[in-house]
C-alpha positions in Angstrom: -84.8 -18.4 63.5 -83.1 -19.0 66.8 -79.4 -18.2 67.4 -78.8 -21.9 68.2 -80.0 -22.9 64.8 -78.0 -20.2 63.1 -74.9 -21.6 64.7 -75.8 -25.3 64.2 -76.4 -25.1 60.4 -72.8 -23.9 59.6 -71.3 -26.4 62.0 -73.3 -29.2 60.6 -72.5 -28.3 57.0 -68.8 -27.9 57.8 -68.6 -31.3 59.5 -70.5 -33.0 56.7 -68.2 -31.4 54.1 -65.1 -32.2 56.0 -66.1 -35.9 56.5 -67.4 -36.2 53.0 -64.2 -35.0 51.2 -62.0 -36.8 53.6 -63.7 -40.1 52.8 -63.6 -39.3 49.1 -59.8 -38.7 49.2 -58.9 -41.5 51.5 -59.1 -44.4 49.0 -57.3 -42.4 46.3 -54.5 -41.1 48.5 -52.3 -44.0 47.5 -52.9 -45.8 44.3 -51.1 -49.0 43.3 -49.4 -48.8 39.9 -47.4 -51.1 37.7 -45.5 -51.0 34.5 -47.6 -51.6 31.4 -46.2 -52.7 28.1 -47.0 -50.5 25.1 -45.5 -53.1 22.8 -42.5 -52.8 20.5 -42.3 -50.4 17.5 -40.8 -51.9 14.3 -37.1 -52.3 14.8 -37.4 -51.8 18.6 -37.1 -48.5 20.4 -33.8 -47.1 21.7 -34.7 -43.7 22.9 -37.8 -42.0 24.3 -38.2 -38.6 22.6 -41.5 -37.6 24.2 -43.6 -39.9 26.4 -45.6 -41.2 23.5 -42.8 -40.9 20.9 -39.7 -43.1 20.5 -36.8 -43.4 18.2 -35.5 -46.8 16.8 -32.0 -47.9 16.1 -32.4 -47.0 12.4 -33.4 -43.4 13.4 -37.1 -43.8 12.5 -39.5 -42.1 14.9 -42.7 -43.7 16.0 -45.6 -42.4 18.0 -47.9 -44.5 20.1 -51.6 -44.1 19.1 -53.7 -44.8 22.2 -56.2 -47.5 21.5 -58.9 -45.6 23.4 -58.6 -42.7 21.0 -58.4 -44.7 17.8 -59.0 -48.2 16.8 -55.7 -50.0 16.7 -55.9 -53.8 16.8 -52.5 -54.9 15.4 -49.9 -52.3 16.2 -50.4 -49.0 17.9 -47.0 -47.6 16.7 -47.2 -45.2 13.7 -44.1 -43.8 12.0 -44.0 -40.0 12.1 -41.8 -37.4 10.5 -42.1 -34.7 13.0 -41.3 -35.8 16.6 -42.8 -32.8 18.3 -45.9 -33.6 20.5 -49.3 -33.0 19.2 -50.8 -29.6 19.8 -53.3 -30.9 22.3 -50.7 -33.1 24.0 -50.1 -32.7 27.7 -46.5 -33.7 26.9 -45.5 -30.5 25.2 -42.8 -29.8 27.8 -41.8 -32.9 29.9 -40.0 -32.3 33.1 -36.6 -33.9 33.8 -36.7 -36.9 36.1 -35.2 -35.1 39.0 -38.2 -32.7 39.1 -40.6 -35.6 39.8 -41.3 -37.3 43.0 -42.2 -40.9 43.7 -40.3 -42.2 40.6 -40.4 -45.9 40.0 -37.3 -48.0 39.8 -35.7 -47.6 36.4 -33.4 -50.6 36.7 -33.4 -52.6 33.5 -34.3 -49.7 31.2 -31.9 -48.0 28.8 -33.8 -44.7 28.4 -36.9 -43.0 30.0 -38.8 -39.7 30.1 -41.1 -38.6 32.9 -43.8 -35.9 33.0 -45.4 -34.3 36.0 -48.8 -32.8 35.2 -51.1 -31.1 37.6 -54.5 -32.6 37.5 -57.3 -31.7 39.8 -57.1 -32.7 42.5 -53.5 -33.9 42.5 -50.4 -34.6 40.4 -50.1 -37.2 37.7 -46.6 -38.6 37.1 -46.2 -40.5 33.9 -43.0 -42.3 33.0 -42.3 -44.0 29.6 -39.2 -46.2 29.4 -37.4 -48.5 26.9 -35.8 -51.8 27.8 -32.8 -53.4 26.1 -35.0 -55.4 23.8 -36.7 -52.4 22.4 -40.1 -52.7 24.2 -41.7 -49.5 25.6 -43.3 -49.4 29.0 -45.6 -46.9 30.6 -46.0 -46.2 34.3 -48.6 -43.8 35.6 -49.2 -42.7 39.1 -51.7 -40.1 40.4 -50.9 -38.6 43.8 -53.7 -36.9 45.7 -53.0 -34.4 48.4 -53.3 -35.6 52.0 -56.9 -36.6 52.9 -56.7 -34.3 55.9 -56.2 -31.4 53.4 -59.4 -32.4 51.7 -61.1 -32.6 55.0 -60.2 -28.9 55.7 -61.3 -27.9 52.1 -64.6 -29.8 52.6 -65.1 -28.1 55.9 -64.5 -24.6 54.4 -66.8 -25.4 51.4 -69.5 -26.7 53.8 -69.3 -23.5 55.8 -69.8 -21.3 52.8 -72.6 -23.5 51.5 -74.3 -23.1 55.0 -73.9 -19.4 54.9 -75.8 -19.4 51.6 -78.5 -21.7 53.1 -78.8 -19.5 56.2 -79.2 -16.3 54.1 -81.8 -18.0 52.0 -83.8 -19.2 55.0 -83.6 -15.8 56.6 -84.9 -14.2 53.4 -87.7 -16.7 53.1 -88.6 -16.1 56.8 -88.6 -12.3 56.2 -90.9 -12.7 53.2 -93.3 -15.0 55.1 -93.3 -12.6 58.0 -94.0 -9.6 55.7 -96.8 -11.5 53.9 -98.4 -12.4 57.2 -98.1 -8.9 58.4 -99.8 -7.5 55.3 -102.6 -10.1 55.5 -103.0 -9.5 59.2 -103.4 -5.8 58.6 -106.1 -6.5 55.9 -108.0 -8.7 58.4 -107.9 -6.0 61.1 -109.2 -3.4 58.6 -112.2 -5.6 57.7 -113.1 -6.2 61.4 
């Protein structure tokens, strides 16, 4: 294998990796989000205890059961005794609002909780808020790192993949050379 090829393969893989991950991250760099209504628990919510758990004026505690996890056609609010989050919940320790970036406007809401969770490849900010009529709203925003960061990561990953390809090609070339050498020696002995 020529030196020019040994240099071209890592450069090519690095460029393809950089461009590929940059283009993958570009549309996801800024996502449009809006408030989505989660409905109103019986009696109306007054406080958000955890992002999926609220307290009503009577003191009853309700947890929102996501419709994609369980079938809930009429109401997705279920009264619970223990307000602690479920064991598999990502909301086991919500961050205060001042620890989160890119918070939405909370005008018109009487209470809210936000959680910042790291999710590959970025951060997910989830806000649950209660309005003065007792309705609960959810706002979710995923922030990806800068697309240029992904370009650099893609370039580095492409380089390491190219090193593996070059080593494999060199090993195969050495095996073919050794095989030809052995068979060439056998042919010379016969002649």
